C-alpha positions in Angstrom: -59.9 13.1 -10.5 -62.1 15.2 -12.6 -63.5 14.9 -16.0 -65.1 17.8 -17.9 -67.4 18.1 -20.8 -65.1 18.9 -23.9 -62.8 21.0 -21.9 -66.0 22.1 -19.7 -68.8 22.6 -22.3 -71.2 24.9 -20.4 -73.6 26.0 -23.2 -75.2 24.3 -26.1 -77.4 25.8 -28.8 -80.8 24.0 -28.7 -83.0 26.0 -31.0 -82.5 28.5 -33.8 -84.6 30.7 -36.1 -83.8 33.7 -38.2 -85.1 37.0 -39.5 -83.9 38.5 -42.8 -84.1 42.2 -43.5 -84.9 43.4 -47.0 -82.9 46.5 -47.8 -86.0 48.3 -49.2 -88.8 46.0 -48.2 -90.2 44.6 -44.9 -88.7 41.7 -43.0 -89.1 38.0 -43.9 -89.1 35.3 -41.3 -88.3 31.6 -41.0 -89.9 29.2 -38.6 -87.8 28.0 -35.7 -86.2 24.5 -35.7 -84.9 22.5 -32.8 -86.0 21.3 -29.4 -86.4 24.9 -28.1 -85.5 24.7 -24.4 -83.3 26.9 -22.3 -82.5 30.6 -22.4 -84.0 32.7 -25.2 -81.6 34.9 -27.2 -81.8 37.4 -30.1 -78.9 39.0 -31.9 -79.0 42.7 -32.7 -76.6 45.6 -33.5 -76.0 48.8 -35.5 -75.1 48.3 -39.1 -74.7 45.3 -41.3 -73.2 41.9 -40.2 -69.5 41.9 -41.1 -68.2 38.7 -39.5 -69.4 35.4 -37.9 -67.9 33.1 -35.3 -69.2 29.6 -34.4 -67.9 27.2 -31.8 -68.4 23.5 -32.6 -68.2 20.2 -30.6 -67.2 17.5 -33.0 -67.1 14.3 -30.9 -67.7 12.1 -34.0 -64.6 10.0 -33.0 -65.8 9.3 -29.4 -66.6 5.6 -30.1 -67.3 4.0 -33.4 -70.8 2.9 -32.3 -71.6 6.5 -31.5 -70.2 7.9 -34.7 -71.2 11.6 -34.9 -73.9 11.2 -32.3 -72.3 13.8 -30.1 -71.6 16.6 -32.6 -73.4 19.9 -31.9 -73.0 23.7 -32.1 -71.8 25.2 -28.7 -72.4 28.9 -29.6 -72.0 31.6 -32.1 -71.4 35.4 -32.4 -72.1 38.0 -35.0 -70.3 41.3 -35.6 -72.4 44.3 -36.6 -70.2 46.9 -38.3 -67.2 47.0 -35.9 -68.9 45.7 -32.7 -69.3 42.0 -31.7 -72.6 40.8 -30.3 -72.6 38.7 -27.1 -71.7 35.1 -27.5 -75.0 33.1 -27.7 -74.2 29.8 -26.1 -70.6 29.1 -25.1 -67.1 29.8 -26.3 -66.2 26.1 -26.0 -64.7 23.7 -28.6 -63.2 24.5 -32.0 -63.8 28.0 -33.2 -64.7 28.8 -36.9 -64.6 32.4 -38.1 -65.4 34.2 -41.3 -64.7 37.9 -42.1 -67.0 39.4 -44.8 -65.7 41.5 -47.6 -67.1 45.0 -48.3 -70.6 44.7 -49.7 -70.6 40.9 -48.9 -73.7 39.8 -47.0 -75.1 36.6 -45.5 -78.1 35.5 -47.6 -78.7 32.0 -46.3 -78.5 30.1 -43.0 -78.8 26.3 -43.2 -77.8 23.2 -41.4 -78.9 20.1 -39.5 -80.7 19.6 -36.2 -81.7 16.8 -33.9 -85.4 17.2 -33.1 -84.9 15.9 -29.6 -81.6 17.6 -28.9 -79.3 20.2 -30.3 -78.4 22.1 -33.5 -75.8 19.7 -35.0 -74.6 21.6 -38.1 -74.7 25.3 -39.1 -73.8 27.0 -42.4 -73.7 30.7 -43.2 -73.6 31.4 -47.0 -73.0 34.8 -48.5 -74.0 36.6 -51.8 -70.5 35.8 -53.1 -70.9 32.1 -52.7 -68.6 31.8 -49.8 -69.7 29.9 -46.7 -68.7 29.1 -43.1 -69.7 25.7 -41.8 -69.4 24.2 -38.3 -70.5 20.9 -36.7 -71.4 17.7 -38.5 -74.0 17.2 -41.2 -76.2 14.6 -39.5 -80.0 14.4 -38.6 -82.7 16.7 -40.1 -82.0 19.5 -42.5 -83.1 23.2 -42.4 -82.7 26.0 -44.9 -83.5 29.7 -44.2 -83.7 31.9 -47.2 -84.9 35.4 -47.7 -88.2 36.0 -49.5 -87.0 39.3 -51.0 -84.3 39.8 -53.7 -81.3 41.7 -52.4 -82.0 41.0 -48.7 -79.5 39.9 -46.1 -79.4 38.4 -42.6 -80.1 40.9 -39.9 -81.0 38.8 -36.8 -80.8 35.3 -35.4 -82.9 34.2 -32.5 -83.5 31.0 -30.6 -82.6 29.3 -27.3 -79.5 27.7 -25.7 -79.2 25.4 -22.8 -76.6 25.2 -20.0 -75.2 22.0 -18.5 -75.4 22.7 -14.8 -72.8 20.1 -13.7 -70.2 19.4 -16.4 -67.9 17.5 -14.1 -67.8 13.9 -12.9 -65.7 12.7 -10.0 -64.0 9.5 -9.0 -63.2 8.4 -5.5 -59.5 8.1 -4.6 -57.7 4.7 -4.4 -54.5 3.8 -2.6 -52.9 4.2 0.8 -53.0 8.0 0.6 -49.9 9.0 2.6 -47.4 11.8 1.8 -47.7 15.1 -0.1 -51.1 16.0 -1.7 -51.1 17.0 -5.4 -53.6 18.2 -8.0 -52.8 18.8 -11.7 -54.0 22.0 -13.4 -53.3 24.0 -16.5 -54.8 26.1 -19.4 -56.3 24.2 -22.3 -56.8 20.5 -23.0 -54.4 17.7 -22.0 -52.2 17.1 -25.0 -49.5 14.6 -23.7 -48.7 12.3 -20.7 -45.5 11.1 -19.1 -45.3 8.3 -16.5 -42.2 7.0 -14.7 -42.4 3.3 -13.7 -40.4 1.0 -11.4 -40.5 -2.6 -12.7 -38.5 -4.6 -10.3 -40.0 -7.9 -11.4 -36.5 -9.3 -11.0 -36.3 -8.2 -7.4 -36.4 -11.8 -6.0 -35.3 -14.9 -7.8 -38.3 -17.0 -6.9 -41.5 -16.7 -8.9 -43.5 -16.3 -5.7 -42.3 -12.7 -5.4 -42.5 -12.0 -9.1 -43.6 -8.3 -9.7 -44.2 -7.6 -6.0 -42.0 -4.5 -6.1 -43.4 -2.8 -9.2 -45.0 0.7 -8.8 -45.5 4.1 -10.4 -42.8 6.6 -9.4 -44.4 9.7 -10.9 -46.3 11.3 -13.8 -46.7 14.5 -15.7 -49.5 16.0 -17.8 -49.1 18.6 -20.6 -51.9 21.2 -20.9 -51.9 22.7 -24.4 -48.1 23.4 -24.8 -47.1 23.6 -21.1 -46.0 20.7 -18.9 -47.3 20.5 -15.4 -44.9 19.8 -12.5 -43.9 16.2 -12.1 -46.0 14.6 -9.4 -43.8 12.0 -7.7 -40.3 11.4 -9.1 -38.6 11.2 -12.5 -37.1 7.9 -11.6 -37.2 4.6 -13.5 -38.4 3.9 -17.1 -40.3 6.8 -18.7 -43.4 6.1 -20.8 -44.7 9.0 -22.9 -47.7 9.5 -25.2 -48.4 12.6 -27.4 -52.1 13.0 -28.2 -53.4 13.8 -31.8 -55.5 16.8 -32.5 -59.0 16.3 -31.0 -57.8 13.2 -29.2 -58.6 13.2 -25.5 -58.1 11.0 -22.4 -61.5 9.4 -21.5 -60.4 6.7 -19.0 -57.8 6.3 -16.3 -57.4 2.8 -14.9 -54.9 0.5 -13.2 -53.9 -1.5 -10.1 -53.0 -0.5 -6.6 -51.7 -2.1 -3.4 -54.1 -1.0 -0.6 -51.2 -0.9 1.9 -48.6 0.5 -0.4 -48.4 2.3 -3.9 -50.1 2.6 -7.2 -48.7 -0.4 -9.1 -50.1 0.1 -12.6 -51.5 3.1 -14.5 -53.3 3.2 -17.9 -54.5 6.3 -19.8 -57.0 5.5 -22.6 -58.1 7.9 -25.3 -61.2 8.4 -27.4 -59.3 6.9 -30.3 -58.7 3.6 -28.5 -55.0 4.3 -27.9 -53.5 3.9 -24.5 -50.4 4.4 -22.4 -49.6 1.9 -19.7 -46.9 1.8 -17.1 -46.1 -0.4 -14.1 -47.2 -4.0 -13.7 -50.9 -5.3 -13.5 -50.9 -6.8 -10.1 -53.1 -6.3 -6.9 -56.5 -4.4 -6.8 -58.1 -2.9 -10.0 -59.5 0.6 -10.4 -61.4 2.2 -13.3 -62.2 5.9 -13.6 -64.7 6.8 -16.3 -66.7 10.0 -17.1 -70.4 10.0 -16.5 -71.0 12.5 -19.4 -70.8 11.5 -23.1 -68.1 13.5 -24.8 -66.2 14.3 -21.7 -62.4 14.2 -21.2 -59.8 14.2 -18.4 -59.2 17.6 -16.9 -57.5 16.9 -13.5 -55.8 14.2 -11.5 -55.2 14.5 -7.8 -53.8 12.3 -5.1 -50.7 11.9 -2.9 -47.1 10.9 -3.3 -44.1 10.2 -1.0 -40.4 10.1 -1.7 -40.7 6.8 -3.5 -43.9 6.8 -5.6 -47.6 7.7 -6.0 -49.5 6.4 -3.0 -53.0 7.4 -4.1 -54.8 8.8 -7.1 
């Protein structure tokens, strides 16, 4: 099983500064803010800036205790005339975009930053009073203005950092016989289906109560596309549709070491969960090792009857 940082967040803006060009006068400069580690960047292009894109990570919902602690700017991009600059940082998370009108110009860049971490909030404001904002307004403020009347933004420079290992892994549990499987798909996981066999009535005597409960199969939906069914579509079906920005952050359950996966629970960053099967035998708990990560892949084995490992 694999977890990835916000659908694999590879780049994070760590430091930002700006230079504003006066149309008739020299440049004005603003001092950099932020931790300032990682790869340096500087935007440039022919003509005026005509559009802006910003990618944000808003994990303010991750846990109530960590409210807004994990919100930051993943990356941004400027369009000069008709040509887009490279993306500085990463194209990961929610994208915000603003197209400028003719003769509209960016005259202010402001936001919030964590002095020991990332740029958390970024706002581009134009001479028409419009603005594009991304991230969450927490931590220390910064405000970049021109020193010359009639000036506009020409260049942004700073640094961004790459997370070298965005994945965390969990060891397989279960007997592990049968056909191997691995889920995959484009986009985030948006829904889950699980088929369960609950033969708690299999024997009359309480001694055997629930001995024959197991997971027949499951299915994940990536964006709008369902994966194949791993195992079988037999028994009672349980299904959970995720909300926007909701993500699976834990997979847990019970397994019989000599038999099948007996119980399976998918828990989200909003505290909701889908459970199937019966909670008997040996426990397992799969968590991410990175704050703000989410489930990307499940692998294991199944036979003709059920899931034998995960």
